[in-house]
N, C-alpha and C positions, 0 to 999 in steps of 0.2 A: 684582303677584302673578305668580310664575313657575310654569309647569306643567312637569312631567316629560315628556319625549318618550315616545311610546307604547312603543318597544322597552324603555326603562328600567322602565316600569310593568309590562309583561309579564314582564320578567326578574326583578322583585321578587316578583311574584304566583305565578310558576310553582313555585318550591320549596314555598311555603305550600299551593298547590293539590295538589301531589303528596303532601305530608305529610297533608293532610286526606283525600285519597282512600285512602291506605294502610290506616288503621283501618277505613274503611267496607268496603273489599274483604275485609279480614281477618275482620271480623265476619260478612260474607256467607258466607265459607268456613265459619266456625264454625257458622252457622245450618244450612248444608247438612249438616254432620257430625252436629249434634244431631238433625236430622230423620231421619237414617238409623240412629241408635243402636238403636231398638226393633225396626224391621223393615228389614233391609238393602236398600238401593236403590242398585244399581250406578251409575245415571246421576248421582246426587247426590254420590257419591264422586269421580266424574270431574270434576264441576263444582267441588267443594270443592278438588281438587288444582289445577285450572286457576286458581282464584281465588287460592290460595296462591302459585302461580308468578307471577301478575300482581302480587301485593303485593310480592314480592321484586324484580321488575323495576322497579316504582315507586320502591322504596327506592334501588335502584342508580342510578336516573336523577337523583336529587337530589344536588346538589353539596356540600351541607352536612349535618352531623349533625342529627337531629330535635330540635326544640324540647322542653323537658322534659315538657310536657303530652302531646304526641304520643308521646314516648318511653315514658312510663309506660303510656299506653293500648295502644300496640303491644306492650309487654311483657306485660301482662295477657292480651290476646287471644292472643298467640303461645303463651304457656304453656298456656292452656286448649285451644287448638287442637292443641298438641303432645300433651297427655295424652289428649284425647277422640278425636282423628282417627286416631291410629295403629292403633287396633283395626279400624275399617271398612276402612282402607287395607290392612292385613295380610290381612284376610279376602278382600278382592277379589284381591289378588296370589296368595294361596294357591289360590283357585278357578282363576285364569287359569293358574297354573304347574302344578298337579298334575292338573287335570281328572279328579279322582278322585271317587268316591262314598263317601268315608270317612264312616262313621257317627259322628255326634257322641255323646259320652258324657253321662251325667246331670250330671256335675260340670264340664262344659265342656271336657273333654279329648277325645281320639279313641279309638275302640274298635279294637284290633288283634286279629287272630285268629292263634292259634298251634296248631301240631299237637303234641300231646303223646301219651304212651303211652295215655291215656284217650280220645284223640280230639281233635277241634278244640275249643279253649277261647277265650274272649274276655275281654279285660281292658282297662281304661281307662288310658291313659297321658297325660302332659302335662296333668294336671288343674290347675285354677286359673289357667290361662293368661291369662284376662281380667284378673284382679286383678294378677298379676305384671306383665302388659304395662302396665297403668296406672301402677304404681309405677316400673317401668323407664323409661317415657317421662318421667315427672315428674322423676326423678333425672337422666336424660340431658339434658333441656332446661334444667333449673335449673343444672346444672354448666356447660353451655356459655354460658348467659346470664350466669353469674357469672364467666366467664373462666377456667374450669378444665376444659377439654376432656379432659384426661388421665384424668378419672374415668370416661370411657367404657370404658377398658380394664378397670377394676375391675368395672364393671357386667357386662360380657360374661363375665369370669372367674367372678364369683359365680353368674351365671345358668347358665353351662356346668357348673360343679361341682355345683350344686344339681340339675340335670336329668340328670346323667351316667348314672345307673343306668337311666333311661328311654329312652335313646338307642340301645338295642341294635337295635331294629327299624328297617328302612330308612324306613318311612313316618314314624315319629316324628322321625328325624333330618332328613329332608327338610323336614317341616313346621316343625321347630324352627329350622333355619337360615333358611328363607325368611321365617317370621314375625318372627324376631328382627331380621334385616337390614331388613326393610320398616319395622318399628316404630321402629328406631333412625334410619333415613334420614328418616322423617317427622319425628321429634322434632328431629333436627339441622337440617332445613330450616326448621322453625318457630323454633327458637332462633336460627338464622342470620339470619332476618328481623329479630329484635330486635338482634342484634350489629351488623348493617349499619346499622340505624337509629340506634344509639347511637354509631356512629362508632368 
């Protein structure tokens, strides 16, 4: 009976260990995001981002594509993380970038104040951003995971045209650009995790 030398055994087990750790780390990131959906918690978003980065590093360290079981599991978790995680990430970046006390609207938009002949009026712009963001990240991540990143240009164009009339105010423009870029970067990072794993 021959036994494999220890370096050979470690060399065989290392890729499997890394592939096993990647879904665990990704699921931990998803759990942090789910925990912050109802009541925003900034530390959990930081932890989720760090865990996502760690998962990408683990995938990059493996010399071979993921086995089919791990590939499917990583794909499911990455898609869920892309869709759910972009909202908390965008909110955090908006708070850090704008440092404003913008009043949230009843329908999820922002309230902007305008001076008119009748005096100061308030109206809500960028309504429905949460739902649009979920659909945007789903489409972005799915298109990258399917190997069709060109669809991102179509997504940005559709969103820009749809919001064009609401982007007159500087506040709305700033929030639109920051929120959209953060949302898409998050979705692309999650989809990239799967693409690297798939080889």
